Each structure stands twice: as C-alpha cells, then as structure tokens.
C-alpha positions as CSV (number, residue, x, y, z in Angstrom):
1,M,17.5,65.4,113.1
2,N,16.2,65.4,116.6
3,L,18.2,63.4,119.1
4,E,15.9,62.1,121.8
5,R,18.1,59.3,123.3
6,L,21.8,58.8,123.6
7,W,22.6,55.2,124.6
8,T,25.8,54.6,126.6
9,P,25.1,51.3,128.4
10,W,28.8,50.7,129.3
11,R,28.7,53.8,131.6
12,A,25.8,52.5,133.7
13,E,28.2,50.8,136.1
14,Y,30.0,54.1,136.7
15,V,26.9,56.3,136.8
16,T,25.0,54.1,139.2
17,G,28.0,53.4,141.5
18,D,27.9,49.7,140.9
19,Q,31.7,49.4,140.7
20,N,33.2,46.9,143.1
21,T,33.5,48.8,146.4
22,D,34.3,45.8,148.6
23,P,37.4,46.8,150.6
24,N,38.5,43.2,150.7
25,A,38.3,42.8,146.9
26,G,41.8,44.2,146.2
27,C,43.0,47.1,144.2
28,F,41.8,47.1,140.5
29,L,45.1,48.7,139.5
30,C,47.0,45.8,141.1
31,D,44.6,43.1,139.9
32,G,44.4,44.1,136.3
33,P,48.0,43.1,135.3
34,R,47.6,39.8,137.2
35,V,44.6,38.7,135.1
36,G,46.8,37.5,132.2
37,D,44.6,38.9,129.5
38,D,45.8,42.4,128.6
39,A,42.9,43.1,126.2
40,A,40.4,42.3,128.9
41,S,42.3,44.5,131.4
42,L,42.7,47.2,128.8
43,I,46.5,47.1,129.2
44,L,48.3,48.5,126.2
45,E,52.0,48.3,127.2
46,R,54.0,46.8,130.1
47,G,57.3,47.9,131.4
48,T,59.4,46.5,134.2
49,H,58.0,49.0,136.8
50,A,54.8,50.3,135.3
51,Y,52.2,49.7,132.7
52,L,49.8,51.7,130.4
53,M,46.1,51.1,130.2
54,L,42.9,52.6,128.9
55,N,40.8,54.2,131.6
56,K,37.6,52.1,132.0
57,Y,35.6,55.3,132.7
58,P,37.2,57.8,130.3
59,Y,36.8,61.5,130.3
60,S,37.4,61.4,126.5
61,T,38.2,58.8,123.9
62,G,41.7,57.5,124.4
63,H,41.9,58.5,128.1
64,M,44.8,56.4,129.4
65,M,46.6,55.8,132.7
66,A,50.3,55.1,133.4
67,V,50.3,52.9,136.5
68,P,53.1,51.6,138.7
69,F,53.0,47.8,139.4
70,D,53.8,48.6,143.0
71,H,50.8,49.5,145.2
72,G,51.2,52.8,147.0
73,G,49.7,56.3,147.2
74,D,52.7,58.3,148.4
75,L,54.3,60.2,145.5
76,A,57.3,61.1,147.7
77,A,58.0,57.4,148.2
78,L,57.8,56.5,144.5
79,A,61.1,54.9,143.3
80,T,62.9,57.1,140.8
81,E,63.1,54.3,138.2
82,T,59.3,53.8,138.5
83,G,58.7,57.6,138.1
84,H,60.9,57.6,135.0
85,Q,59.0,54.7,133.5
86,L,55.6,56.4,134.3
87,W,56.7,59.5,132.4
88,A,58.1,57.4,129.5
89,L,54.7,55.6,129.2
90,A,52.9,59.0,129.3
91,Q,55.1,60.2,126.5
92,A,54.4,57.0,124.5
93,A,50.7,57.5,125.1
94,V,50.9,61.0,123.8
95,R,52.7,59.8,120.7
96,A,50.2,57.0,120.0
97,L,47.2,59.2,120.6
98,T,48.6,62.0,118.4
99,D,49.2,59.5,115.6
100,E,45.8,57.9,115.8
101,Y,43.4,60.6,116.9
102,R,45.2,63.9,116.3
103,P,44.1,65.7,119.5
104,E,44.7,69.4,119.8
105,G,46.0,69.2,123.4
106,F,46.2,67.0,126.5
107,N,45.5,67.0,130.2
108,I,48.3,65.0,131.9
109,G,48.4,64.7,135.6
110,M,48.0,62.9,138.9
111,N,45.4,63.3,141.6
112,V,47.1,62.4,144.9
113,G,45.0,61.5,147.9
114,T,41.2,61.7,148.3
115,P,41.2,65.5,148.9
116,G,43.3,65.8,145.7
117,G,40.6,64.1,143.7
118,A,42.1,60.6,143.5
119,G,39.5,57.9,142.8
120,A,42.1,55.3,143.8
121,P,44.0,57.2,146.5
122,D,46.1,54.1,147.5
123,H,47.6,53.5,144.1
124,L,49.3,56.3,142.2
125,H,48.6,56.7,138.5
126,V,49.1,59.3,135.8
127,H,46.1,60.3,133.6
128,I,46.7,61.1,130.0
129,V,43.6,62.7,128.5
130,P,43.4,63.8,124.9
131,R,41.5,67.0,124.3
132,W,40.0,68.8,121.3
133,T,38.7,72.3,120.9
134,G,35.0,72.2,121.8
135,D,35.1,68.7,123.3
136,T,33.1,69.8,126.3
137,N,29.4,70.6,126.0
138,F,26.2,70.6,128.0
139,M,26.1,66.8,128.6
140,P,28.6,66.7,131.5
141,V,27.0,69.8,133.1
142,I,23.3,69.0,132.7
143,A,23.3,65.2,132.5
144,G,26.5,64.3,134.3
145,A,27.5,62.1,131.4
146,K,30.3,62.1,128.9
147,V,29.5,61.3,125.3
148,L,32.2,59.1,123.6
149,P,32.1,58.2,119.9
150,E,33.4,54.7,120.3
151,T,33.6,51.8,122.7
152,L,36.6,50.9,124.8
153,E,37.2,47.9,122.7
154,Q,37.3,50.0,119.5
155,T,39.7,52.5,121.2
156,Y,41.9,49.6,122.4
157,A,42.0,48.1,118.8
158,R,43.0,51.5,117.3
159,I,45.7,52.3,119.9
160,L,47.4,48.9,120.5
161,P,49.1,48.7,117.1
162,R,50.6,52.2,117.7
163,M,52.2,51.3,121.0
164,G,55.2,49.4,119.5
165,S,56.0,52.4,117.3
166,A,55.6,54.8,120.3
167,G,59.0,53.8,121.6
168,A,58.0,53.8,125.3
169,L,60.5,51.5,126.8
C-alpha cells in the first residue's frame, strides 16, 4: 500500500499559526475552565487549585497538561498546595494513560519562560506526554508534523471514564 496523503485537518490551525495571538484576548489556560463546558475545553479533571486537560496540539496521543487555575509564570512563586495538586494530577494522568493506552514511558515536565521553551510563558503548566518505543519517525523531522491515530474527541472519550478511578484528588 502506497500512502500518498496523510490528512490531519485539525492541526492546520497550529501549523499555519492561526491560533489566537491577540494579546488582549486573554490566556487560553485561564479561559478554558471558565467556558463551563469541560468537553469543549478538553478538561478531564478539576481540583481546587488546578485542573487536567488534553493538549489541543499534542505531541502524542493522550498528551495532557496539569494547569493551575491561578495565572502566573513564576515557578518560585507557585503556592505549595497548588504544586502538590499539579503533581497529583500528573500522577492521575499517568495512571489513566497507562490503563487506557499502555505507553512504555512518559515525558513529564514544565517549560518555564520563553527561552525555556514555554509556549504560554505567563501561565505555568506541566506536560504529561505518553511515549512508545519507535513513536518518532521521519514525519516530525521532514514534514514538521506529528501523526496521531485518533482525534482529540476520541482521546477525551477514552480517558475521561478513567479519571475517576485514577484517584487524583
């Protein structure tokens, strides 16, 4: 079978840079929880200080972010209880992803500040990225695109039922 085209229309917004870059539009990490529709905002779990969501532009299937409700980019100023809840949400994400997808490993971390690689430097967040042996290939290098086997809606539907059993909070 010869693969001539790989359609990933949901990534067009990211690849073309059409994300909302209006500095007056607000912070998407602050705005998401206020929408009131967790499925539309890809929010999987809410705590008192932080929440867990799918990344809208995932590196791999199941890529999540644990995000404080409070806006801020200074890790040193992060309240201890918020830090504890971020880590509890990261652990819950690992449990849920392991149960549902059986990844062989994870990248878990935080990019702080623009020079540190943060795409949202003014709002801290922890990335939880499931990994499998051989999950990288020529596509990111040659085409600058990730190949994901399911839509965000499918991932959300698979992970959401596992969150209650993940024991995050």
